[in-house]
N, C-alpha and C positions, 0 to 999 in steps of 0.2 A: 460130785452130786451123789446124794444118798441113793442106795439101790431101790428103795420103795418109790421114791419120786421118779426115778428113771423108768421103773417098770410101769407106773401109771401113765407117764408121758408116752411111753412106747405103745401102750394099749390105746391111748387116745388117737395117736397117729394112725395106728393100724385100723381102727374103727372108721376114721374119716376116709382113708384110702379105700377100704373095702366098700364103703357106701357109695363113693364116687364111681368105682369100677362096676359095681352091681347096677347102679342106676344107668350109667352110660351103656353097659352091655345090653340091658333090657330095652332101652330106646333104640339102639342099633338093630337089635333083633326084630323089633316091631317094624322098623322102617324097611328092613329086608323082606319081611313077610308082605308088607304093603306093596313093594315093588314087584314081587313075584305074582301077587294076586292081580295087579293091574295088567301085567303081561298076559295072564291067562284069560281073564274074563272082563277086564275093565272094571272090576269090582273094587271099590275103595274101602279101605279099613280105617279111615280117618276117625270115625266115631270110636272104634275099638281102641285106636292108638291114644286118643284123648282120654278115654276111660282108664286105660292102663297107666297112662302118664299120671293121672290124678290119683290112682291107687298107689303108685310108687311114691308120689309126693306126699300124700296124706297118710299113707300106711307105713312106709319104711322110714321116712325122715323123722317122725316123732320118736321112733325107737332108737335111732342113731343119736338124736339130741339128748334123749333121756339117759342113754348109756354114757354119753360124755359128761352129763351133769352128775351122774352117780360116781364116775371116776374122779371128778373134781371134788366131790364131797368126801370121798375116801382120802384123797390127797390132803384136804384141809384137816380131816380128822387125824391123820398121821402127824401133821405139823402140830396140832394141839396137844397130842400125846407127848411130843418131844419137849414141850414147854413145861 
């Protein structure tokens, strides 16, 4: 495999793994905060969790998808140059 293609694929894999880790970590952290607050006052943070979940979904995910599309575009441009 050519080094450019391998580099692009490596970056795509890293972006996908990083986005999954960040998203999962943020959701886990929000659930831990919710459990702590329920023990302290019985206060629920479900609204905050849903808001943060939608921020992650609609704020982070588009950047990840656009980053992967840019990397695919770069890979296709590199293939076109070879021809």
